[in-house]
C-alpha positions in Angstrom: 27.1 -40.4 50.8 24.0 -42.2 51.9 23.9 -42.4 55.7 22.7 -45.1 58.0 18.7 -44.6 58.1 17.4 -45.7 61.9 14.7 -44.5 64.0 14.9 -40.9 65.5 14.3 -37.5 64.5 14.3 -35.8 61.3 17.2 -34.1 62.1 18.8 -37.6 62.3 18.2 -38.9 59.3 18.2 -36.4 56.2 16.7 -37.8 53.1 18.9 -35.5 50.9 22.2 -33.9 52.1 23.5 -32.3 49.3 21.4 -31.2 46.8 21.7 -29.1 43.6 19.3 -25.9 42.5 18.9 -25.4 38.4 18.2 -21.6 39.4 17.9 -18.7 36.7 16.2 -15.8 39.0 12.9 -16.9 37.7 9.8 -17.6 39.8 9.9 -21.1 38.9 13.5 -21.2 40.5 12.4 -19.6 43.4 10.1 -22.3 43.8 13.1 -25.0 43.2 14.8 -23.0 46.1 11.8 -23.7 48.7 11.5 -27.2 47.6 15.3 -28.0 48.1 15.2 -26.4 51.7 11.9 -28.7 52.3 13.7 -31.9 51.3 16.8 -31.0 52.9 18.2 -31.4 56.8 18.5 -27.7 57.9 22.5 -27.8 57.7 22.0 -29.5 54.7 24.5 -27.9 51.6 22.4 -26.2 49.0 24.5 -26.2 45.7 23.0 -23.4 43.8 24.0 -23.5 39.9 23.3 -20.6 36.7 24.0 -22.7 33.8 25.6 -20.4 31.4 25.5 -20.6 27.6 29.6 -19.5 26.9 32.5 -21.5 29.0 35.0 -18.0 28.6 36.4 -17.3 31.7 37.2 -19.3 34.9 33.9 -20.5 37.0 35.5 -18.5 39.5 35.1 -15.1 38.4 31.9 -16.1 36.4 30.7 -17.1 39.7 32.0 -13.5 41.2 30.5 -11.6 38.4 26.5 -13.5 38.6 23.7 -11.2 39.8 21.4 -14.3 39.6 23.6 -16.2 41.8 23.7 -13.4 44.4 20.3 -13.1 44.2 20.0 -16.7 45.1 22.5 -16.1 48.3 20.7 -13.7 49.7 17.4 -15.9 49.4 19.4 -18.2 51.2 20.4 -15.8 53.6 20.7 -18.0 57.0 21.7 -20.8 55.6 25.0 -22.6 57.0 26.4 -24.3 53.6 25.2 -23.0 50.2 27.6 -23.2 47.3 27.2 -21.2 44.1 28.8 -22.6 40.4 28.6 -20.8 36.9 28.9 -24.1 34.7 28.6 -23.9 31.3 26.9 -25.6 28.4 23.7 -26.8 28.1 21.6 -26.5 30.9 20.7 -30.5 31.5 24.0 -31.4 30.8 25.4 -29.1 33.1 22.8 -30.0 35.9 23.8 -34.0 35.8 28.1 -33.0 35.2 27.7 -30.2 38.1 25.7 -32.7 40.2 28.5 -36.1 39.7 31.2 -33.2 40.4 29.7 -32.0 43.4 28.5 -35.3 44.6 25.1 -34.3 45.0 21.9 -36.4 45.7 19.4 -34.6 44.5 18.4 -32.2 41.5 16.0 -29.8 41.8 14.7 -27.7 38.9 11.2 -25.4 38.6 8.1 -25.5 36.0 5.5 -23.1 35.4 2.3 -23.5 35.4 -0.2 -22.7 31.9 -2.5 -20.2 33.0 -6.1 -21.3 33.4 -5.6 -24.5 33.0 -3.9 -25.5 36.4 -0.9 -27.4 34.4 2.4 -27.7 35.0 5.1 -26.5 31.8 8.4 -27.9 32.1 10.1 -26.1 29.6 12.7 -28.1 27.5 15.4 -27.7 29.9 13.4 -28.8 33.2 12.0 -31.6 31.0 16.0 -32.9 29.8 16.7 -32.8 33.8 14.9 -35.5 34.2 16.2 -38.2 31.4 19.8 -39.8 32.2 19.8 -38.1 35.8 22.4 -39.5 37.6 20.3 -39.4 41.0 16.9 -38.1 41.9 15.3 -35.2 40.0 12.5 -33.2 42.0 10.6 -30.5 39.9 9.0 -27.8 41.7 5.6 -26.4 41.6 5.4 -22.2 41.9 2.7 -22.1 44.4 3.7 -25.0 46.8 5.5 -23.1 49.5 3.8 -24.7 52.7 5.1 -28.2 54.5 4.7 -31.8 53.0 2.8 -33.5 55.3 1.0 -35.6 52.9 3.2 -37.9 50.4 2.1 -40.3 47.3 3.5 -42.3 45.5 2.7 -44.7 42.8 3.6 -48.6 42.4 3.8 -50.5 39.5 4.2 -53.8 41.0 7.8 -54.0 40.0 11.4 -54.0 41.8 12.0 -50.9 40.6 8.3 -49.4 42.0 9.2 -51.3 45.1 12.5 -49.3 45.7 10.3 -46.2 45.0 7.6 -47.0 47.5 10.7 -47.8 50.3 12.6 -44.4 49.0 9.3 -42.4 49.5 8.5 -44.5 53.0 12.2 -42.5 53.9 10.9 -39.0 52.8 7.9 -39.6 54.6 9.9 -40.6 57.8 12.0 -37.8 57.4 9.6 -35.1 57.0 7.2 -36.7 59.8 4.9 -37.0 56.5 1.9 -39.3 56.0 2.4 -41.7 52.8 0.0 -43.4 50.3 0.9 -45.9 48.2 -0.8 -46.2 44.7 -1.6 -49.1 42.6 -3.7 -48.9 39.5 -4.7 -51.3 37.2 -4.8 -50.3 34.0 -8.1 -51.0 32.4 -7.8 -49.0 29.4 -7.2 -52.0 27.0 -8.1 -55.3 26.4 -5.6 -57.7 28.3 -5.6 -61.4 29.1 -5.0 -61.2 32.8 -8.4 -59.5 33.0 -10.7 -62.2 34.2 -13.7 -61.5 36.4 -13.4 -60.2 39.4 -12.8 -62.7 42.0 -12.3 -65.3 39.4 -8.9 -67.2 38.5 -7.6 -65.0 36.1 -8.5 -62.0 38.2 -5.1 -59.4 37.7 -6.5 -57.6 40.8 -6.0 -60.3 43.8 -2.7 -60.3 42.7 -2.0 -56.6 42.6 -3.8 -56.9 46.0 -1.2 -58.9 47.1 1.7 -56.8 46.0 0.7 -53.6 47.0 -0.1 -55.4 50.5 3.4 -57.1 50.7 5.1 -53.5 49.6 3.2 -51.4 52.5 4.4 -53.8 55.0 7.7 -53.5 53.7 7.7 -49.8 54.7 8.9 -49.1 57.9 9.3 -45.9 60.2 5.9 -44.4 59.0 3.1 -44.6 61.4 0.3 -43.1 58.7 0.4 -45.2 56.1 -2.3 -45.8 53.7 -2.8 -47.9 50.7 -5.3 -47.6 47.5 -6.1 -50.1 44.6 -7.6 -48.2 41.5 -8.6 -49.2 38.6 -8.6 -46.9 35.2 -6.3 -44.5 33.4 -2.9 -45.0 35.5 -2.1 -41.0 34.8 -5.7 -39.7 35.8 -5.5 -41.9 39.0 -1.9 -40.6 39.7 -2.9 -37.0 39.2 -5.9 -37.4 41.6 -3.6 -38.7 44.3 -1.2 -35.7 43.4 -4.3 -33.2 44.3 -4.4 -35.0 47.8 -0.7 -34.8 48.1 2.3 -32.3 48.9 4.5 -34.1 47.6 4.2 -36.8 44.9 7.0 -39.6 44.1 7.2 -41.6 40.8 10.1 -44.3 39.5 11.1 -43.9 35.7 11.3 -46.7 33.7 10.4 -47.6 30.4 9.9 -51.7 30.3 6.3 -51.9 31.9 5.4 -54.9 34.4 3.7 -58.0 33.8 0.6 -56.7 35.2 0.8 -53.8 33.9 -0.1 -51.3 37.0 1.3 -48.5 35.9 4.6 -46.4 34.9 7.1 -46.0 32.0 6.5 -43.3 30.0 3.3 -42.4 32.5 5.7 -40.8 34.6 6.5 -38.2 32.4 3.0 -37.3 31.2 2.1 -37.2 35.5 5.6 -34.6 36.1 3.8 -32.5 33.4 0.7 -32.2 35.1 0.9 -32.7 38.7 -0.5 -30.5 40.8 1.9 -30.7 43.2 5.9 -31.1 43.2 7.3 -34.6 41.6 10.1 -36.6 43.2 11.5 -38.5 40.3 13.4 -41.7 41.2 15.1 -42.8 38.3 15.8 -47.2 38.2 19.0 -48.0 40.2 19.8 -44.4 41.3 21.2 -44.4 44.8 18.6 -43.2 47.8 20.9 -41.8 50.6 19.3 -43.4 53.9 17.5 -45.3 52.1 16.0 -48.7 54.4 17.3 -51.7 52.2 15.0 -54.7 51.7 16.7 -56.9 53.4 16.6 -54.8 57.0 
């Protein structure tokens, strides 16, 4: 599905070119459509899925009779490639199955915002979509409708974290956005690797080396910044999200030797982020991703 990633314009190097959007007609779903348009090339195919609880009748008939899908078609007026589907079953499994059947490389879902708290609530369907997805999943926030000019990515010092950074670099290149790479040394709990600053047991020096190395591997993004913080990883990543138009995180459970970040952190970040979040499952194929060898 991927295309070679070489120097050029955004239109020549799309990050995602087949995008599945879970759509139920709500404001959150409309925000998901906006995010899908922002992450795809101008002629990317957007597959809109309205999951129905019942499988009665064939899918073509359900699509033709579905007013929710008709409203999505109207919102995407002018797009050259839009496909409408009405899979049946539970929302998350239906979206995962549809993404595989339609060869999509990104699933986009919407999240609501708790009144007065400034926090995103995924809802059970949206959160379930994050787990076991066959590809990347983007979670849209309802008030994010501007261009993506600043991208933040969390790095945990692992191979999977490196892949997340390089993938975020591809997105930043394709969108003409700046990129900030954040590493967090988790100092909330005692750890034998935390020696005195500058001492032989100082994990911070190793963290700086890992961060420097991964930033150097990002290609084609002129505006790349690095940040190394200490403290609570969730708090630090959420702070990065408040200064970003898109936040990129990896998703894996086994933590790294240096305990920089991630694992269950990614789920908590997605629930509370102030901007849209792109979650990259470990091992997921990312179209157009520059390989480490390249």
